[in-house]
N, C-alpha and C positions, 0 to 999 in steps of 0.2 A: 276100906272109906275113904273115897274121893274128897278132899278137903275143897271146898267152895272158894275160888278166888274173887278176892275183894275189888270190882273195878270200878266202885263209886267215883264219881267226881272227884272227889279231893285225893283220891290216888295219883291224879293224872297229873303229868310234869307241866302242864301249860297251868297249873293250879297253883299261886305262889303266896305262902301266908304273909301277912302285910305284917307293919311295926305293931299295928293294932290287931291282935291274934284273932279278935271277933269277925275280919275281915278278910278278903283275899282279893289279889289282881292275878285276871284272869287273861292269860297270852292265845292270842286267835293263830290258827295256821294259815299263812298268806304266801305261798310258795314264790319265789320272785317277786312279793310285794304285790301282786296283781289281783287287784279287785274290780267289782262291776261296779256301775251305779246302783242297781239295785242291791246288791249286796250291801255297797255303803249306807243307803239309806235303813238296809235292817239293822245294820252296826248301830246306827243312830238311834232306833226304836227300842234296841234291846238294851242298850245304854240306859236310856232314861228309865226303863223300867226296873233295869237290875243292880244299874250301878248308880254312880254317883251325879250322871250325867256329863260327864267327860271322859273323853279316850286319851289313849298314850301312844304315839309314834314312835317304834323303837328305830333303834341302830342297825338290826336285823330284816328290815322291810316288813314287820309286822307291826299288831298294834293289839294293845292293853284296855282290860276293861279295870277301871280298879274300884275298889271300896266296894265287894260283893260281899252280900251278908251270906254266912257259912249256909244258912236253913235256904238259901235261893239258888246254890250252885247247880243243883240238878237240874233246876226248872231253866237255869241260862243254858246249860248243857245242852239239854233240847232243843232251844230256841235258836242257839249258834248252829246247833247240826243242821236244822230245816232252814237255816239262812245261807247255808253252803261254805259257810266260816267257823268250821269246829275248832275246838279246843286244840291249841299247840303243844310245845312240847320245851322242856327247858333243863330237864334232869340228866341222867347219865343217857343218853339218846342222842340221835340224829337230830337235831331241832332245825327250825326251820330253813329249808334251803336260800341262798339268794343269789341274784342276779342283775348285772347291768342292764343297759336296754337293748345291746347287742345289735344285729344287722336290721332290727324290727323300724330300728330308727337313728341310729349313731353312725355318722359317716365315718369315724375311726374304726368302728366294729370289724372285725376280722372272722369272726363266729357266730352262731346264733344260741347266746349265752341263755337265754330265755326256755329254750326248746330242751337245753340240755338240763336245766336246773329243774323243771317238771318232770323230766323222764326220771330224775333222780328222787325227786320227790315222790313221785308215785310208786318208787321200788324199795325207799328204805326209810321216808319220813318215820320218824318216834320209835324205829329200832331199837329195843334196848340193848347199850353198848357199857364195856368197863368204864367209860370216860364220855364226857359231851364231847360231840363230835360237829363241829360247824362245816358246812359246806359251801362252798360259794364259788361264782362262774363269773371271771371279767372277759369278756369280748377282745380286750387287747391288754399291752403290759400297762396302759394306765391303772388297771388296778382300781377303778372307781368303789369297788365293793371289798376291797381291801383281801382279796382270797387268799394272798401270802401271809396273811397273819391267823388264818384259818387251820384246823387242822387237816382238810382236804383243799387244794385251792385249784381249779381249771382256768387257765389264758390262752387266749388267744392268740396266736400268733404267725408273722407271714416272714420270711425271708425274701428281701428285694432281688429282682434281678437287673441288672441296669445293662443300657447298650451303650457303650461310650460314642459308637458311631454315629448313632440318631442324637445323642444329647447335643440341647443347642448352649447349653453351660448358663442358662438362666440364671442359677441360685437360688431358687426358690426351695427347693428340696437341701441346699446348706444351711438356709437361715430357719428353715422349720425344724430341723432336727435338733431333739432335745437331748442327743446323748454326746454330741460333737463326732459322729460318724462320719460325716459327709465333709468334702475340704475340697478347697481348688488346689491344685499342682499343675502349673507350666498350661493354665489354661484348662484342663479338665478336671473334671468333677469326678474325687476317687472315694469309694468308700471302704469304712476300716473295719473289719470283720469282727476286731475283736472288744470294740466300743459298740457295735451296733447290734442291740437287744429283739431283733424281728419283730418290733413294733407293726411292722407298716404304713406308717403315717406317710413314709416318701413316697409310696405308691399309690396312697388316695390323694398326695397335693400335688404331683405331677402336673402342671397346667397344659401339657402336651400329651399325656399317657404315655410315655415315652420310659419311665422306668415299671417294670412288672414286675411279678412276683411268683414265686411257688405257692401252692394251693395252700388255704391256712390250714393251721396244725395246731394240737394242743398241749400243752405242757403242764403237765401234773405235777403239783408239788404236795409234800406232807408234812407235818408236825408243827404249822404256823400258832403262834398263840398272842392275846391282846392281854389285855390286863393291865397288872402294875410294874408285869416287866417282860414288855410284849418281845417276842421274836420273830424273824423270818422263817417260814417254811423252806424245807429242804427240796432242791429238786428232785423228782423220782425219774420220769422218761417225758420224750415229746413223740406224741404219734400223730397220724396222718389223717386218722379216720374216728369218725363218730361212734362207730362198732368197736375199734379197739380203745377209745376212750371208756367206752362203758365197760369193755372187760377189765381193765385196770383198776377202775372204781371197784368194780365188785372184788377184786381181789385185796384192794386194800380195806374195803369195810371188813371182810371175811379176816384178814390180819389182825387188825385191832380188836376185834371181838375175842378172836382166840387166844393173842398174845398181849394186851394192854393189860396193865396193872390199875385197879379202882384207886382212886384217891391223888391221883397224881396227872396232870397236865401229860397229855400225849408228848410235846414238845419236849420235855424232861425225861423221856425213858427210850426214845427212838434208837439207841445205840443197844439197851439193854434187851430188847424185845426183836433186835435183828433186823435194822433198818437194809445193813447191805442184803440180807438175804432176799427180803421183799425184792428189791431191786432187783436181784439175781433172777428170783423168780418170775417177775415181768419182763425183763428182758429173754427168757427161754421162752415165754409165750407168745409173745409178739413177733410178727414176721419183721426179718431184718429191713425188708424194705418200705416196711411202713413205720419204721424208727426216724427221727429228723436228729441229726448232728448238728449242734452248733451251740453258739454263747449261752450258757446260764444266767437268768434274770436272779440280781443280788438285792 
């Protein structure tokens, strides 16, 4: 006899019991924090009808409807589905994917962070995992979405290519570099590769467009954590293509699903579950010419 699985609203990861257990807070799925005016109006209506008339904007680019009565959960879930903003996730699963504005509107962006986030959301949102997995995509090392404090982080990087013969020595890039990686020596501007973190800012800021750059690349890191003992993630690999980026994310998700232990944060068990083995597998799968060597961001 097949056992029927309970799929009611109260079993969903985005439904969080409040301090007063007669009420729940319901988290919404908003990949990359994007919402249309129509959906926003719908949230306002739903909040008035099923909540207490307020919504809460979270740090991970989602919204919550607080103070929902237990008996209203099913109706609320249907209303959210119809609005195109379904219930989110929060438990041991892949939770809301976050992203900075990226090349859509940020002048410092190196990659299409929103497009990447939406694709990861499409493939993996709410996938059951042994640990909670946060994924964030930042279009440059400014890390506006703190991707290196997440279980999986993607950072857009770009190595600068300087042409000293054409450089006017105006010093704009020197003044703008936040890493102190550019300096003047004997009247020429010199790049210190040991200090450079491949943010690409000098490429964007050069008033004469003399500083060029390699095509944007994708630094993928694993095992970051927030909370009471925050810790940055470990760099895994930097790849040149979006296809390789997706392939590496697939490998990481499978590795976490098969290897990680529940009850502990991923960052606390990286060595036990074989981070080095994961890295070796990734390097064997990706073509050598599609792997970028360079300084690691710490």
